mmJSON file of the N, C-alpha and C atoms, coordinates in Angstrom:
{"data_MODEL":{"atom_site":{
"group_PDB":["ATOM","ATOM","ATOM","ATOM","ATOM","ATOM","ATOM","ATOM","ATOM","ATOM","ATOM","ATOM","ATOM","ATOM","ATOM","ATOM","ATOM","ATOM","ATOM","ATOM","ATOM","ATOM","ATOM","ATOM","ATOM","ATOM","ATOM","ATOM","ATOM","ATOM","ATOM","ATOM","ATOM","ATOM","ATOM","ATOM","ATOM","ATOM","ATOM","ATOM","ATOM","ATOM","ATOM","ATOM","ATOM","ATOM","ATOM","ATOM","ATOM","ATOM","ATOM","ATOM","ATOM","ATOM","ATOM","ATOM","ATOM","ATOM","ATOM","ATOM","ATOM","ATOM","ATOM","ATOM","ATOM","ATOM","ATOM","ATOM","ATOM","ATOM","ATOM","ATOM","ATOM","ATOM","ATOM","ATOM","ATOM","ATOM","ATOM","ATOM","ATOM","ATOM","ATOM","ATOM","ATOM","ATOM","ATOM","ATOM","ATOM","ATOM","ATOM","ATOM","ATOM","ATOM","ATOM","ATOM","ATOM","ATOM","ATOM","ATOM","ATOM","ATOM","ATOM","ATOM","ATOM","ATOM","ATOM","ATOM","ATOM","ATOM","ATOM","ATOM","ATOM","ATOM","ATOM","ATOM","ATOM","ATOM","ATOM","ATOM","ATOM","ATOM","ATOM","ATOM","ATOM","ATOM","ATOM","ATOM","ATOM","ATOM","ATOM","ATOM","ATOM","ATOM","ATOM","ATOM","ATOM","ATOM","ATOM","ATOM","ATOM","ATOM","ATOM","ATOM","ATOM","ATOM","ATOM","ATOM","ATOM","ATOM","ATOM","ATOM","ATOM","ATOM","ATOM","ATOM","ATOM","ATOM","ATOM","ATOM","ATOM","ATOM","ATOM","ATOM","ATOM","ATOM","ATOM","ATOM","ATOM","ATOM","ATOM","ATOM","ATOM","ATOM","ATOM","ATOM","ATOM","ATOM","ATOM","ATOM","ATOM","ATOM","ATOM","ATOM","ATOM","ATOM","ATOM","ATOM","ATOM","ATOM","ATOM","ATOM","ATOM","ATOM","ATOM","ATOM","ATOM","ATOM","ATOM","ATOM","ATOM","ATOM","ATOM","ATOM","ATOM","ATOM","ATOM"],
"id":[1,2,3,4,5,6,7,8,9,10,11,12,13,14,15,16,17,18,19,20,21,22,23,24,25,26,27,28,29,30,31,32,33,34,35,36,37,38,39,40,41,42,43,44,45,46,47,48,49,50,51,52,53,54,55,56,57,58,59,60,61,62,63,64,65,66,67,68,69,70,71,72,73,74,75,76,77,78,79,80,81,82,83,84,85,86,87,88,89,90,91,92,93,94,95,96,97,98,99,100,101,102,103,104,105,106,107,108,109,110,111,112,113,114,115,116,117,118,119,120,121,122,123,124,125,126,127,128,129,130,131,132,133,134,135,136,137,138,139,140,141,142,143,144,145,146,147,148,149,150,151,152,153,154,155,156,157,158,159,160,161,162,163,164,165,166,167,168,169,170,171,172,173,174,175,176,177,178,179,180,181,182,183,184,185,186,187,188,189,190,191,192,193,194,195,196,197,198,199,200,201,202,203,204,205,206,207],
"type_symbol":["N","C","C","N","C","C","N","C","C","N","C","C","N","C","C","N","C","C","N","C","C","N","C","C","N","C","C","N","C","C","N","C","C","N","C","C","N","C","C","N","C","C","N","C","C","N","C","C","N","C","C","N","C","C","N","C","C","N","C","C","N","C","C","N","C","C","N","C","C","N","C","C","N","C","C","N","C","C","N","C","C","N","C","C","N","C","C","N","C","C","N","C","C","N","C","C","N","C","C","N","C","C","N","C","C","N","C","C","N","C","C","N","C","C","N","C","C","N","C","C","N","C","C","N","C","C","N","C","C","N","C","C","N","C","C","N","C","C","N","C","C","N","C","C","N","C","C","N","C","C","N","C","C","N","C","C","N","C","C","N","C","C","N","C","C","N","C","C","N","C","C","N","C","C","N","C","C","N","C","C","N","C","C","N","C","C","N","C","C","N","C","C","N","C","C","N","C","C","N","C","C","N","C","C","N","C","C"],
"label_atom_id":["N","CA","C","N","CA","C","N","CA","C","N","CA","C","N","CA","C","N","CA","C","N","CA","C","N","CA","C","N","CA","C","N","CA","C","N","CA","C","N","CA","C","N","CA","C","N","CA","C","N","CA","C","N","CA","C","N","CA","C","N","CA","C","N","CA","C","N","CA","C","N","CA","C","N","CA","C","N","CA","C","N","CA","C","N","CA","C","N","CA","C","N","CA","C","N","CA","C","N","CA","C","N","CA","C","N","CA","C","N","CA","C","N","CA","C","N","CA","C","N","CA","C","N","CA","C","N","CA","C","N","CA","C","N","CA","C","N","CA","C","N","CA","C","N","CA","C","N","CA","C","N","CA","C","N","CA","C","N","CA","C","N","CA","C","N","CA","C","N","CA","C","N","CA","C","N","CA","C","N","CA","C","N","CA","C","N","CA","C","N","CA","C","N","CA","C","N","CA","C","N","CA","C","N","CA","C","N","CA","C","N","CA","C","N","CA","C","N","CA","C","N","CA","C","N","CA","C","N","CA","C","N","CA","C","N","CA","C","N","CA","C"],
"label_alt_id":[null,null,null,null,null,null,null,null,null,null,null,null,null,null,null,null,null,null,null,null,null,null,null,null,null,null,null,null,null,null,null,null,null,null,null,null,null,null,null,null,null,null,null,null,null,null,null,null,null,null,null,null,null,null,null,null,null,null,null,null,null,null,null,null,null,null,null,null,null,null,null,null,null,null,null,null,null,null,null,null,null,null,null,null,null,null,null,null,null,null,null,null,null,null,null,null,null,null,null,null,null,null,null,null,null,null,null,null,null,null,null,null,null,null,null,null,null,null,null,null,null,null,null,null,null,null,null,null,null,null,null,null,null,null,null,null,null,null,null,null,null,null,null,null,null,null,null,null,null,null,null,null,null,null,null,null,null,null,null,null,null,null,null,null,null,null,null,null,null,null,null,null,null,null,null,null,null,null,null,null,null,null,null,null,null,null,null,null,null,null,null,null,null,null,null,null,null,null,null,null,null,null,null,null,null,null,null],
"label_comp_id":["MET","MET","MET","SER","SER","SER","ILE","ILE","ILE","LEU","LEU","LEU","PHE","PHE","PHE","ASP","ASP","ASP","GLU","GLU","GLU","GLU","GLU","GLU","LYS","LYS","LYS","TRP","TRP","TRP","GLU","GLU","GLU","LYS","LYS","LYS","ASN","ASN","ASN","VAL","VAL","VAL","SER","SER","SER","GLN","GLN","GLN","TYR","TYR","TYR","ASN","ASN","ASN","LEU","LEU","LEU","VAL","VAL","VAL","GLU","GLU","GLU","LYS","LYS","LYS","ASP","ASP","ASP","SER","SER","SER","GLY","GLY","GLY","LYS","LYS","LYS","THR","THR","THR","LEU","LEU","LEU","GLU","GLU","GLU","THR","THR","THR","ARG","ARG","ARG","TYR","TYR","TYR","LEU","LEU","LEU","LEU","LEU","LEU","HIS","HIS","HIS","ASP","ASP","ASP","ASP","ASP","ASP","ALA","ALA","ALA","GLY","GLY","GLY","LEU","LEU","LEU","LEU","LEU","LEU","ASN","ASN","ASN","ARG","ARG","ARG","ILE","ILE","ILE","TYR","TYR","TYR","ALA","ALA","ALA","GLN","GLN","GLN","GLU","GLU","GLU","GLY","GLY","GLY","ARG","ARG","ARG","SER","SER","SER","ALA","ALA","ALA","ASP","ASP","ASP","TRP","TRP","TRP","ARG","ARG","ARG","GLU","GLU","GLU","VAL","VAL","VAL","ASN","ASN","ASN","TRP","TRP","TRP","GLU","GLU","GLU","SER","SER","SER","LYS","LYS","LYS","SER","SER","SER","ALA","ALA","ALA","LYS","LYS","LYS","LYS","LYS","LYS","LYS","LYS","LYS","ARG","ARG","ARG","LYS","LYS","LYS"],
"label_asym_id":["A","A","A","A","A","A","A","A","A","A","A","A","A","A","A","A","A","A","A","A","A","A","A","A","A","A","A","A","A","A","A","A","A","A","A","A","A","A","A","A","A","A","A","A","A","A","A","A","A","A","A","A","A","A","A","A","A","A","A","A","A","A","A","A","A","A","A","A","A","A","A","A","A","A","A","A","A","A","A","A","A","A","A","A","A","A","A","A","A","A","A","A","A","A","A","A","A","A","A","A","A","A","A","A","A","A","A","A","A","A","A","A","A","A","A","A","A","A","A","A","A","A","A","A","A","A","A","A","A","A","A","A","A","A","A","A","A","A","A","A","A","A","A","A","A","A","A","A","A","A","A","A","A","A","A","A","A","A","A","A","A","A","A","A","A","A","A","A","A","A","A","A","A","A","A","A","A","A","A","A","A","A","A","A","A","A","A","A","A","A","A","A","A","A","A","A","A","A","A","A","A","A","A","A","A","A","A"],
"label_entity_id":["1","1","1","1","1","1","1","1","1","1","1","1","1","1","1","1","1","1","1","1","1","1","1","1","1","1","1","1","1","1","1","1","1","1","1","1","1","1","1","1","1","1","1","1","1","1","1","1","1","1","1","1","1","1","1","1","1","1","1","1","1","1","1","1","1","1","1","1","1","1","1","1","1","1","1","1","1","1","1","1","1","1","1","1","1","1","1","1","1","1","1","1","1","1","1","1","1","1","1","1","1","1","1","1","1","1","1","1","1","1","1","1","1","1","1","1","1","1","1","1","1","1","1","1","1","1","1","1","1","1","1","1","1","1","1","1","1","1","1","1","1","1","1","1","1","1","1","1","1","1","1","1","1","1","1","1","1","1","1","1","1","1","1","1","1","1","1","1","1","1","1","1","1","1","1","1","1","1","1","1","1","1","1","1","1","1","1","1","1","1","1","1","1","1","1","1","1","1","1","1","1","1","1","1","1","1","1"],
"label_seq_id":[1,1,1,2,2,2,3,3,3,4,4,4,5,5,5,6,6,6,7,7,7,8,8,8,9,9,9,10,10,10,11,11,11,12,12,12,13,13,13,14,14,14,15,15,15,16,16,16,17,17,17,18,18,18,19,19,19,20,20,20,21,21,21,22,22,22,23,23,23,24,24,24,25,25,25,26,26,26,27,27,27,28,28,28,29,29,29,30,30,30,31,31,31,32,32,32,33,33,33,34,34,34,35,35,35,36,36,36,37,37,37,38,38,38,39,39,39,40,40,40,41,41,41,42,42,42,43,43,43,44,44,44,45,45,45,46,46,46,47,47,47,48,48,48,49,49,49,50,50,50,51,51,51,52,52,52,53,53,53,54,54,54,55,55,55,56,56,56,57,57,57,58,58,58,59,59,59,60,60,60,61,61,61,62,62,62,63,63,63,64,64,64,65,65,65,66,66,66,67,67,67,68,68,68,69,69,69],
"pdbx_PDB_ins_code":[null,null,null,null,null,null,null,null,null,null,null,null,null,null,null,null,null,null,null,null,null,null,null,null,null,null,null,null,null,null,null,null,null,null,null,null,null,null,null,null,null,null,null,null,null,null,null,null,null,null,null,null,null,null,null,null,null,null,null,null,null,null,null,null,null,null,null,null,null,null,null,null,null,null,null,null,null,null,null,null,null,null,null,null,null,null,null,null,null,null,null,null,null,null,null,null,null,null,null,null,null,null,null,null,null,null,null,null,null,null,null,null,null,null,null,null,null,null,null,null,null,null,null,null,null,null,null,null,null,null,null,null,null,null,null,null,null,null,null,null,null,null,null,null,null,null,null,null,null,null,null,null,null,null,null,null,null,null,null,null,null,null,null,null,null,null,null,null,null,null,null,null,null,null,null,null,null,null,null,null,null,null,null,null,null,null,null,null,null,null,null,null,null,null,null,null,null,null,null,null,null,null,null,null,null,null,null],
"Cartn_x":[73.767,74.536,75.771,76.816,77.845,78.642,79.157,79.711,81.33,81.769,83.425,84.008,85.103,86.004,87.12,87.009,88.381,89.423,90.485,91.472,92.023,92.353,92.98,92.106,91.044,89.926,90.058,89.933,90.015,91.323,92.126,93.546,93.693,92.906,93.224,92.052,90.997,90.0,89.844,90.499,89.933,91.382,91.275,92.204,91.847,92.674,92.535,92.437,91.493,91.418,90.992,91.332,91.115,90.039,89.256,88.288,89.172,89.386,90.27,89.766,89.806,89.242,90.064,89.483,90.457,91.188,90.735,91.143,92.177,92.153,93.01,94.273,93.713,94.271,94.128,93.461,92.91,92.275,92.698,92.044,90.944,89.584,88.405,87.875,88.197,87.748,88.843,88.903,89.623,88.757,88.628,87.957,88.595,88.25,88.544,87.545,87.931,86.668,87.264,86.23,86.324,86.898,87.805,88.177,87.005,86.115,84.857,84.096,83.854,83.071,83.857,84.953,85.994,85.699,85.846,85.476,84.16,83.297,81.836,81.38,81.992,81.766,82.22,83.364,84.088,83.179,82.801,82.087,80.726,80.209,78.661,79.438,80.465,80.883,80.951,81.538,81.714,80.588,79.64,78.475,77.874,77.873,77.252,77.794,79.074,80.063,80.463,80.885,81.29,82.975,83.489,84.735,85.722,85.316,86.097,86.144,87.32,87.108,87.969,87.829,88.199,89.882,90.767,91.941,92.684,93.181,94.103,94.981,95.286,96.386,97.591,98.688,99.848,99.953,98.899,98.603,99.827,100.587,101.55,102.79,103.089,104.2,103.721,102.682,102.272,102.147,102.095,102.144,103.533,104.435,105.855,106.432,106.126,106.577,105.999,104.726,104.342,105.357,105.795,106.443,107.768,108.27,109.626,109.769,108.561,108.804,108.9],
"Cartn_y":[175.274,175.766,176.842,176.627,177.328,177.832,178.937,179.635,179.384,178.71,178.516,179.822,180.233,181.381,180.871,181.349,180.915,181.896,181.72,182.911,182.944,182.007,182.153,183.057,182.774,183.531,185.213,185.086,186.437,187.479,186.925,187.344,187.756,186.9,187.289,188.283,188.64,189.368,190.758,190.8,191.859,192.59,194.144,194.916,195.993,196.447,197.875,199.345,199.946,200.993,202.17,203.384,204.682,205.303,205.964,207.115,208.32,208.685,209.868,210.855,212.232,213.287,213.738,213.983,214.153,215.36,216.303,217.71,217.97,217.455,217.731,216.38,215.187,214.197,213.496,214.062,213.947,212.426,211.857,210.615,210.683,210.181,210.42,209.22,208.191,206.904,205.862,204.744,203.656,202.11,201.429,200.103,198.776,197.961,196.881,196.383,196.678,196.256,195.123,194.377,193.464,194.266,193.883,194.686,194.937,194.088,194.334,195.492,195.583,196.733,198.137,197.959,199.499,199.853,198.974,199.322,199.83,199.015,199.503,200.63,200.985,202.189,203.396,203.315,204.612,204.55,203.71,204.014,204.932,204.443,204.913,206.507,206.691,208.411,208.874,208.44,209.346,209.531,208.727,208.942,210.053,210.134,211.126,212.463,212.431,213.679,213.996,212.81,212.992,213.199,214.05,214.659,213.62,212.512,211.24,209.829,209.235,207.876,206.935,205.419,204.712,204.068,204.358,203.796,202.842,201.625,200.896,201.427,201.021,201.398,200.801,201.769,201.456,201.291,201.305,201.175,201.32,202.635,203.282,202.275,201.567,200.78,199.349,199.158,197.949,198.009,199.231,199.422,199.335,199.778,200.145,198.862,197.817,196.459,195.77,195.763,195.107,195.969,197.124,197.685,197.124,196.951,196.322,195.049,194.16,192.789,192.586],
"Cartn_z":[90.331,89.356,89.545,89.131,89.18,87.854,88.029,86.761,86.875,85.979,86.155,85.535,86.332,85.849,84.978,83.656,82.952,82.605,83.504,83.634,82.28,81.314,80.296,79.323,79.145,78.256,78.954,80.1,80.833,80.231,80.369,80.122,78.528,77.657,76.305,75.739,76.535,75.943,76.898,78.033,78.882,79.242,79.176,79.614,80.206,80.844,81.562,80.774,80.814,79.953,80.822,80.2,80.537,79.94,80.536,79.646,79.488,78.573,78.365,77.412,78.185,77.5,76.556,75.079,73.995,73.99,74.27,74.234,75.264,76.526,77.441,77.763,77.19,77.644,78.952,79.505,81.276,81.19,82.399,82.538,83.539,82.915,83.792,84.681,84.125,84.692,84.141,85.143,84.668,84.949,84.123,84.149,83.446,83.683,83.124,82.047,80.901,79.608,78.743,78.166,77.218,75.896,75.158,74.029,73.058,72.755,72.044,72.655,73.791,74.505,74.517,74.691,74.536,73.102,71.966,70.722,70.269,70.835,70.86,71.222,72.63,73.362,72.654,72.131,71.288,70.188,69.315,68.453,68.534,69.727,70.423,70.56,71.186,71.73,70.57,69.533,68.203,67.681,67.654,67.02,67.867,68.957,69.714,70.207,69.312,69.364,71.012,71.772,72.927,72.686,73.673,73.602,74.526,74.874,75.444,74.57,74.779,74.349,75.435,75.233,75.892,75.222,75.916,75.473,76.528,75.682,76.706,77.36,78.729,79.426,78.713,78.527,78.272,76.771,75.923,74.549,73.494,73.932,73.175,73.494,74.612,74.507,73.908,73.748,73.019,71.808,71.282,69.784,69.233,70.215,69.868,69.754,70.474,70.588,69.343,69.086,67.607,66.483,66.388,65.265,65.309,66.317,66.218,65.782,66.016,65.387,64.139],
"occupancy":[1.0,1.0,1.0,1.0,1.0,1.0,1.0,1.0,1.0,1.0,1.0,1.0,1.0,1.0,1.0,1.0,1.0,1.0,1.0,1.0,1.0,1.0,1.0,1.0,1.0,1.0,1.0,1.0,1.0,1.0,1.0,1.0,1.0,1.0,1.0,1.0,1.0,1.0,1.0,1.0,1.0,1.0,1.0,1.0,1.0,1.0,1.0,1.0,1.0,1.0,1.0,1.0,1.0,1.0,1.0,1.0,1.0,1.0,1.0,1.0,1.0,1.0,1.0,1.0,1.0,1.0,1.0,1.0,1.0,1.0,1.0,1.0,1.0,1.0,1.0,1.0,1.0,1.0,1.0,1.0,1.0,1.0,1.0,1.0,1.0,1.0,1.0,1.0,1.0,1.0,1.0,1.0,1.0,1.0,1.0,1.0,1.0,1.0,1.0,1.0,1.0,1.0,1.0,1.0,1.0,1.0,1.0,1.0,1.0,1.0,1.0,1.0,1.0,1.0,1.0,1.0,1.0,1.0,1.0,1.0,1.0,1.0,1.0,1.0,1.0,1.0,1.0,1.0,1.0,1.0,1.0,1.0,1.0,1.0,1.0,1.0,1.0,1.0,1.0,1.0,1.0,1.0,1.0,1.0,1.0,1.0,1.0,1.0,1.0,1.0,1.0,1.0,1.0,1.0,1.0,1.0,1.0,1.0,1.0,1.0,1.0,1.0,1.0,1.0,1.0,1.0,1.0,1.0,1.0,1.0,1.0,1.0,1.0,1.0,1.0,1.0,1.0,1.0,1.0,1.0,1.0,1.0,1.0,1.0,1.0,1.0,1.0,1.0,1.0,1.0,1.0,1.0,1.0,1.0,1.0,1.0,1.0,1.0,1.0,1.0,1.0,1.0,1.0,1.0,1.0,1.0,1.0],
"B_iso_or_equiv":[0.0,0.0,0.0,0.0,0.0,0.0,0.0,0.0,0.0,0.0,0.0,0.0,0.0,0.0,0.0,0.0,0.0,0.0,0.0,0.0,0.0,0.0,0.0,0.0,0.0,0.0,0.0,0.0,0.0,0.0,0.0,0.0,0.0,0.0,0.0,0.0,0.0,0.0,0.0,0.0,0.0,0.0,0.0,0.0,0.0,0.0,0.0,0.0,0.0,0.0,0.0,0.0,0.0,0.0,0.0,0.0,0.0,0.0,0.0,0.0,0.0,0.0,0.0,0.0,0.0,0.0,0.0,0.0,0.0,0.0,0.0,0.0,0.0,0.0,0.0,0.0,0.0,0.0,0.0,0.0,0.0,0.0,0.0,0.0,0.0,0.0,0.0,0.0,0.0,0.0,0.0,0.0,0.0,0.0,0.0,0.0,0.0,0.0,0.0,0.0,0.0,0.0,0.0,0.0,0.0,0.0,0.0,0.0,0.0,0.0,0.0,0.0,0.0,0.0,0.0,0.0,0.0,0.0,0.0,0.0,0.0,0.0,0.0,0.0,0.0,0.0,0.0,0.0,0.0,0.0,0.0,0.0,0.0,0.0,0.0,0.0,0.0,0.0,0.0,0.0,0.0,0.0,0.0,0.0,0.0,0.0,0.0,0.0,0.0,0.0,0.0,0.0,0.0,0.0,0.0,0.0,0.0,0.0,0.0,0.0,0.0,0.0,0.0,0.0,0.0,0.0,0.0,0.0,0.0,0.0,0.0,0.0,0.0,0.0,0.0,0.0,0.0,0.0,0.0,0.0,0.0,0.0,0.0,0.0,0.0,0.0,0.0,0.0,0.0,0.0,0.0,0.0,0.0,0.0,0.0,0.0,0.0,0.0,0.0,0.0,0.0,0.0,0.0,0.0,0.0,0.0,0.0],
"pdbx_formal_charge":[null,null,null,null,null,null,null,null,null,null,null,null,null,null,null,null,null,null,null,null,null,null,null,null,null,null,null,null,null,null,null,null,null,null,null,null,null,null,null,null,null,null,null,null,null,null,null,null,null,null,null,null,null,null,null,null,null,null,null,null,null,null,null,null,null,null,null,null,null,null,null,null,null,null,null,null,null,null,null,null,null,null,null,null,null,null,null,null,null,null,null,null,null,null,null,null,null,null,null,null,null,null,null,null,null,null,null,null,null,null,null,null,null,null,null,null,null,null,null,null,null,null,null,null,null,null,null,null,null,null,null,null,null,null,null,null,null,null,null,null,null,null,null,null,null,null,null,null,null,null,null,null,null,null,null,null,null,null,null,null,null,null,null,null,null,null,null,null,null,null,null,null,null,null,null,null,null,null,null,null,null,null,null,null,null,null,null,null,null,null,null,null,null,null,null,null,null,null,null,null,null,null,null,null,null,null,null],
"auth_seq_id":[1,1,1,2,2,2,3,3,3,4,4,4,5,5,5,6,6,6,7,7,7,8,8,8,9,9,9,10,10,10,11,11,11,12,12,12,13,13,13,14,14,14,15,15,15,16,16,16,17,17,17,18,18,18,19,19,19,20,20,20,21,21,21,22,22,22,23,23,23,24,24,24,25,25,25,26,26,26,27,27,27,28,28,28,29,29,29,30,30,30,31,31,31,32,32,32,33,33,33,34,34,34,35,35,35,36,36,36,37,37,37,38,38,38,39,39,39,40,40,40,41,41,41,42,42,42,43,43,43,44,44,44,45,45,45,46,46,46,47,47,47,48,48,48,49,49,49,50,50,50,51,51,51,52,52,52,53,53,53,54,54,54,55,55,55,56,56,56,57,57,57,58,58,58,59,59,59,60,60,60,61,61,61,62,62,62,63,63,63,64,64,64,65,65,65,66,66,66,67,67,67,68,68,68,69,69,69],
"auth_comp_id":["MET","MET","MET","SER","SER","SER","ILE","ILE","ILE","LEU","LEU","LEU","PHE","PHE","PHE","ASP","ASP","ASP","GLU","GLU","GLU","GLU","GLU","GLU","LYS","LYS","LYS","TRP","TRP","TRP","GLU","GLU","GLU","LYS","LYS","LYS","ASN","ASN","ASN","VAL","VAL","VAL","SER","SER","SER","GLN","GLN","GLN","TYR","TYR","TYR","ASN","ASN","ASN","LEU","LEU","LEU","VAL","VAL","VAL","GLU","GLU","GLU","LYS","LYS","LYS","ASP","ASP","ASP","SER","SER","SER","GLY","GLY","GLY","LYS","LYS","LYS","THR","THR","THR","LEU","LEU","LEU","GLU","GLU","GLU","THR","THR","THR","ARG","ARG","ARG","TYR","TYR","TYR","LEU","LEU","LEU","LEU","LEU","LEU","HIS","HIS","HIS","ASP","ASP","ASP","ASP","ASP","ASP","ALA","ALA","ALA","GLY","GLY","GLY","LEU","LEU","LEU","LEU","LEU","LEU","ASN","ASN","ASN","ARG","ARG","ARG","ILE","ILE","ILE","TYR","TYR","TYR","ALA","ALA","ALA","GLN","GLN","GLN","GLU","GLU","GLU","GLY","GLY","GLY","ARG","ARG","ARG","SER","SER","SER","ALA","ALA","ALA","ASP","ASP","ASP","TRP","TRP","TRP","ARG","ARG","ARG","GLU","GLU","GLU","VAL","VAL","VAL","ASN","ASN","ASN","TRP","TRP","TRP","GLU","GLU","GLU","SER","SER","SER","LYS","LYS","LYS","SER","SER","SER","ALA","ALA","ALA","LYS","LYS","LYS","LYS","LYS","LYS","LYS","LYS","LYS","ARG","ARG","ARG","LYS","LYS","LYS"],
"auth_asym_id":["A","A","A","A","A","A","A","A","A","A","A","A","A","A","A","A","A","A","A","A","A","A","A","A","A","A","A","A","A","A","A","A","A","A","A","A","A","A","A","A","A","A","A","A","A","A","A","A","A","A","A","A","A","A","A","A","A","A","A","A","A","A","A","A","A","A","A","A","A","A","A","A","A","A","A","A","A","A","A","A","A","A","A","A","A","A","A","A","A","A","A","A","A","A","A","A","A","A","A","A","A","A","A","A","A","A","A","A","A","A","A","A","A","A","A","A","A","A","A","A","A","A","A","A","A","A","A","A","A","A","A","A","A","A","A","A","A","A","A","A","A","A","A","A","A","A","A","A","A","A","A","A","A","A","A","A","A","A","A","A","A","A","A","A","A","A","A","A","A","A","A","A","A","A","A","A","A","A","A","A","A","A","A","A","A","A","A","A","A","A","A","A","A","A","A","A","A","A","A","A","A","A","A","A","A","A","A"],
"auth_atom_id":["N","CA","C","N","CA","C","N","CA","C","N","CA","C","N","CA","C","N","CA","C","N","CA","C","N","CA","C","N","CA","C","N","CA","C","N","CA","C","N","CA","C","N","CA","C","N","CA","C","N","CA","C","N","CA","C","N","CA","C","N","CA","C","N","CA","C","N","CA","C","N","CA","C","N","CA","C","N","CA","C","N","CA","C","N","CA","C","N","CA","C","N","CA","C","N","CA","C","N","CA","C","N","CA","C","N","CA","C","N","CA","C","N","CA","C","N","CA","C","N","CA","C","N","CA","C","N","CA","C","N","CA","C","N","CA","C","N","CA","C","N","CA","C","N","CA","C","N","CA","C","N","CA","C","N","CA","C","N","CA","C","N","CA","C","N","CA","C","N","CA","C","N","CA","C","N","CA","C","N","CA","C","N","CA","C","N","CA","C","N","CA","C","N","CA","C","N","CA","C","N","CA","C","N","CA","C","N","CA","C","N","CA","C","N","CA","C","N","CA","C","N","CA","C","N","CA","C","N","CA","C","N","CA","C","N","CA","C","N","CA","C"],
"pdbx_PDB_model_num":[1,1,1,1,1,1,1,1,1,1,1,1,1,1,1,1,1,1,1,1,1,1,1,1,1,1,1,1,1,1,1,1,1,1,1,1,1,1,1,1,1,1,1,1,1,1,1,1,1,1,1,1,1,1,1,1,1,1,1,1,1,1,1,1,1,1,1,1,1,1,1,1,1,1,1,1,1,1,1,1,1,1,1,1,1,1,1,1,1,1,1,1,1,1,1,1,1,1,1,1,1,1,1,1,1,1,1,1,1,1,1,1,1,1,1,1,1,1,1,1,1,1,1,1,1,1,1,1,1,1,1,1,1,1,1,1,1,1,1,1,1,1,1,1,1,1,1,1,1,1,1,1,1,1,1,1,1,1,1,1,1,1,1,1,1,1,1,1,1,1,1,1,1,1,1,1,1,1,1,1,1,1,1,1,1,1,1,1,1,1,1,1,1,1,1,1,1,1,1,1,1,1,1,1,1,1,1]
}}}
């Protein structure tokens, strides 16, 4: 039995994220994550009082595009 890779589903649900230190803005790590997983990790980090969170790469430019429309 093999698992089929669904490229369309991957493109819609996965993005590249940076683990960013809140105080300095320094990127600690970069990974591809599901959107839901990044949100869950950020909620856990906030609950634990960590000083870092996962931010989608180029999220500022994506947000600006949405505002312009």
